[in-house]
N, C-alpha and C positions, 0 to 999 in steps of 0.2 A: 596290274602289269605296267611296268614302266617301259616305255619304248622310245626309240629315236626314229625321226623321219628325216631322210636325206633326199633332197631335192625340193626346191621351193617353186618349181614351174607348174605348168598345167596339170600334170599328172600328180605331183606332189599335193596339190590343193585338192584334187579329187579324193585322194586317200585320206587327207585330213577331214574333209567334209564327211566321208564315210565313217571315220573313227568317232566323230561326234555322236554317231547314232548307236555305238556299241559300248555297253556298259563294262565297267572294269578295267578299261585301258586308258592309261594317261600318257600323252606325248610330252616328254620331259625336256627334249632338245631338238632343235631343228638345225641341221647342217645343209647350208646352201652353197650356191656357186659365187654370189655376189653380196656383199655386206648390206647394201640398201634394200634389195628386194627380199633378202632372207629376214631382215629385221622387220619389214613391214608385214611379212606373211606371219612371223612369229607373234607379232602384236595382234593381228587380226584373229588368230586362234588361240590367243592367250597362252602361249608356249613360254615357260619361264626361262629358257636358256636357247640362245642361237650362236652359231659359229659357222666359219667356212672351213672348219677342219674336222672331218669325220672322226678321227681318233679322239679329239677332245669330246665330242658328243657321246661317243661309246663309253667314255670314261666317267660319264656323270653317274652319281650314286644310284644303285639299285636297277640300272638298265638291264633288261633281259633280252631284248630283240630289237631289230631295226627293219625298217622298209625303205628300199632304195628306188628312187624315182629320179635318178640322175642320168646324165648323158650316157647313150649306149656304150661307148668305148670304155667307160669306166666300170660297168656292171660286174663283170667277172672278178677284177681285182679288189673292188670294194667288197663284193660279197665274201671273198676269201678272207679280206681283212676282218670282217664282222665275225666270221667263224673262228679265226685264229684268236680273236678277242674273247671268245667264249659266249658269243651272242648268237641267237637264232636270227635267220635273215629271210626276208621275202624281197626278191629283186623283181623289178618291172621287166616286161618283155622287151628284148630278148635277154636271156642270162648272159650271152656273149654274142660277139659279132663274128666268131669263128669257131670251128668244132675244137680245136686244141684247147682254147681258153675254157669252153664248156666242160671238157673232160677234166681239166685241172680244178674246176669248181666242184665237179661231181666227187673227185678224189678228196678234195678238201673237206666236204661235208662227211664224207665216210670216216676221215681221221678224227673229225671234231666230235662226232656223235650229235651234234646239233641239228635242228631243223632248218633245212634250206629249201625254199619254195619259189617257183618262178610265177610270175604274174600273168598267167594264161587265162585271162578274164572270161573267155568264150566258154570255158568248161563251166563257169558259174552263171553266166546269163540265164534267167529263167527259161527263155525260148530254147536254148540249146539244151538245158537241163530236161526239158519237157521231152525233147526228141531222145536224149540219152536213156531217160526211164523207160520209154517205150521200147527202145533197142534192147535194154537190159531184160525187159519182161518177155522178150520174144515176140512182140507185137509189130515190130518194124524192122526192115533191114535196108540199109542205104545201097542204092544201086549206082547213084551218081550225086556228087555235090557240085554244083556250078556257083562259083563265088566271084564277086566283083568288089574290088577294093579301089575306091576312086577318091582322089583329093585334087584340088587346084592349088599346087605348091611349088611354084617356080622360084621362090626365094626361101631363104632360111627362116621360116616363121613356125611358131608352135600353134597348139590348138586354141590359144588365146589371142593369136595375132601378134605375139611378141617375138622379137628377134631371138634365134637360137644361137648358142655358142658352139653347136655341133651340127653335123648334117645327117638328116634322116636317111632311111635306106629301104627300098621296096622289098628286097628279099630278106635280110636279116631281121627286120622289124615287122613289116606289115605282113609279108608272106608267112612268117613264123606262126601268126595266130591260126591261119587256115591249115597249114601243114600239120600242126599239133592237133587241131580240132578233127581233121580228117581221120587221122590215126587214132584218136581217142574214141571217135564215134564208130569207127570200124573194128576197133580192137586189134588192129594189125599195123605193121610198119610197112610203108611203101616199097614195093619191089621194083617199080618203075618210077622214077622221078626226074624230070627234065624240064629245061626252060629256054626260052629265047628272050632277048631284050632289045629295046630300041636304042637310038643313039645316046651317047652320054651328054649330059648338060655341060656347056662349055665352061661355066663358072663352078657348079656345084660338084662335078666330077662323078655324078651317079646316073644310071639309067632312069629315065622318066617313064618308061612303059615296060611292061613285063608280062609274059604269059607263061603259065606253069601247068604241066600235066603230071598227074600221079596215078598210079594203080596199085592196089593191094593184092596179095596172092589170092584173097577170096573172090576178086573179080571186080569189087567197086572201084570207080574211077572218079577223079576230081579234076575239074578244069578251073583254073584260077587266073583272072585278068587283073592287072594292078596298073594304076596310072596316077602320076602327079600332074597330069595335063588335063584332067577331066573338068571342064567348066559346066557343072551341073550339080545334082544332089551328091553330097559328100558322105563318105563312110563305106562300111563293108555290108553287102547284102548276100545272104546265103540261101540258095535254093537246094533243098533236100529232095531228090527224086527217089522214092522208095518203092518197095513192092506193095505197099498198101498206103497209097496216097502221096502227094507232093506237098511240101511245106516251105514256107519262105520266112526266114528269120532276119529281123532288122534289129540288131542289138537285143533289146529286153522284149521285144514284141514279136508275136508269131501269128501267121495267117495260113491258110490252107492254099493250094494251088489256084483256087478260084477268088482269092483275096477275102475270104470269110475269116473273121478274127477268131483266134483260139484264146481262151482265157488261161493265161499262166500266172495269175495273181496268187494262186494257192500253191505253186511249186515249191517255194521257199518262204523264208521269213521276210524277205525284202524283194523288191523289184529292181534293185541296183546291183548290177554285176560285180562292181568293185567292192562294195560294202560286203556281198557275200564271199567274195575272195579273201578279204581281210578277216572276216569272221572264221573262216577255215583256218587261216594262219594262227590265230590266237586260240582256237579251239585244239588244234593240233599240239600247240605248246603245253596248253594246260593238261591234255590227255596223254602227253608222252607218245604220241603216234605219228606216223608219216602221213602228211597232208596230201589231199587230192592236188595234183600239179607240183609235186616234189621235183627238185632238180633231176633226181634219178628217173622219175617217170616222164619228163620232158626232154631228156637227152636224145631219145630216138628222133625227135623232131629236129634237133640240131644236126644229127647225122644225115637226115634227109635234105636239110638246107645245104649241107656241105656237098652232097651229091648233085643237087641242083645248080649250085655255084659252079662246080666243075664242068657241068654240061654247057653252062653259058659260055665258057672259054672256047 
């Protein structure tokens, strides 16, 4: 399967590293934002063609699909571009930074008949998969999710410490992970969704601190705290308070409420959530089926984010 990778930054590299572990997939073109860094990443991963034009990459012979790890503001338009070019597409989270663009992407997918998947990695992390399998088997029921998403990011830097050409966002990017995961794990869409935010950063123009509350009709609640001001352990930490135990997920690792480790090494074929996410995308293409985390499945998360954004006003 010949594919295009769009985005030469931190997450583009994470996808390229994951794809190296997956048989039967070849990245034939890298579409990046700047010539020097795009050329360097293409050489590192032995990608035969690179460009700063996504259309040129999609036009390479035999390309079936694209993975987009580009700046957030480009996600929806580039995803639609891929679909209209007849290519399957996986777009990194968030699929859009507003509800209207997410709805336009969903409509484009339906018109094209191609696969469009959103990069909701939490659905694929073995830790969260372990919880989901227990819920599906009727062995667990979520009563509350308490989530902390913390970074120290007062300048426009990416996960590799490199300058970004775009500005990150606590709500439409980082909260998107938890909003989707809460609704995925409970199997319901939030009937209550609201937030408050701290002062806007004078240069970046975004809120640096945010607190979100959600509740689904079945009664489960979620409390989410987000900050770009946290000078401490970085990342997202999920506490599942369930009817049968408490569990804490830290990316691909899981412990119980007393910090006893839970072995999740046999949950799937890898311990790398991004690799598992990419495997699902390629498998869905080969099998002609809707993937887990399709754009259609993740659209309710975008609707909930829109509701939260309106509450912030």
